[in-house]
Structure formats: C-alpha cells, structure tokens
C-alpha positions as a printed Julia matrix, in Angstrom:
61×3 Matrix{Float64}:
  -0.28   -0.02   0.04
   2.79    2.15  -0.63
   1.21    3.92  -3.49
  -1.91    5.22  -2.12
  -3.71    6.16   0.62
  -6.74    4.75   2.96
  -9.61    7.11   2.8
 -10.11    8.2    6.46
 -13.51    7.29   6.76
 -12.55    3.16   5.16
  -9.97    3.39   8.35
 -12.42    4.18  10.83
 -15.33    1.65   9.64
 -12.15   -0.68   9.78
 -11.46    0.17  12.73
 -14.81   -0.29  14.04
 -15.0    -3.81  12.77
 -12.29   -6.02  14.56
 -12.77   -8.43  12.28
 -13.29   -7.08   8.71
  -9.63   -5.61   9.79
  -8.53   -8.31  10.43
  -9.61  -10.35   6.62
  -8.12   -6.95   5.22
  -4.78   -7.41   6.67
  -4.36  -10.76   4.82
  -4.99   -9.17   1.55
  -1.9    -9.03  -0.86
  -1.49   -5.62  -2.26
  -3.57   -5.83  -5.02
  -6.9    -6.61  -3.08
  -6.02   -3.95  -0.43
  -5.97   -1.47  -3.65
  -9.33   -3.12  -5.01
 -11.06   -2.5   -2.46
 -10.16    0.85  -1.63
 -10.6     1.89  -4.98
 -14.17    0.83  -4.23
 -14.76    3.02  -1.02
 -14.65    6.1   -3.73
 -18.33    5.3   -4.41
 -19.11    5.38  -0.68
 -20.96    8.58  -0.31
 -22.48    7.85   3.47
 -21.24    6.47   7.15
 -23.92    4.05   6.61
 -23.13    2.74   3.44
 -19.24    2.76   4.38
 -19.54    0.61   7.26
 -22.06   -1.87   5.08
 -18.83   -2.04   2.62
 -17.02   -2.47   5.95
 -19.06   -5.35   6.98
 -19.21   -7.24   3.31
 -15.0    -7.36   4.07
 -15.85   -9.31   6.68
 -18.64  -11.91   5.16
 -15.74  -12.37   2.55
 -17.91  -10.2   -0.04
 -14.89   -8.09  -0.87
 -11.19   -8.84  -1.83
C-alpha cells in the first residue's frame, strides 16, 4: 500500500470492525487496492459500514 492512501472514513469503519480489519490485513497489495478503490463510490457513513461489513463476510477482496 505504498502508492495510495486509505480514506479516513474507511480506516475508521475498519477500526470498528475487528473481523473486517483482520480479513483486510490478509489481502495482498492488489486486493487492498481494489477494496480501497471501491470506497470511492461510498456516499455515507452507513454505506461505508455496510461496505466494511461485506469485507468481514468475505464479499470483498
């Protein structure tokens, strides 16, 4: 994750969901980039939490 930054809203939502954070930490660089690119279409806090929840459930990555 050297050439891009995580959006603060994504970081905060991820920090509130330990299962998603653990899953995200196992992703390779390309998977992480793909997930982070997906955050650019998120428009609200609630939507971001649903997006992060989907990581925990294995729907992203």
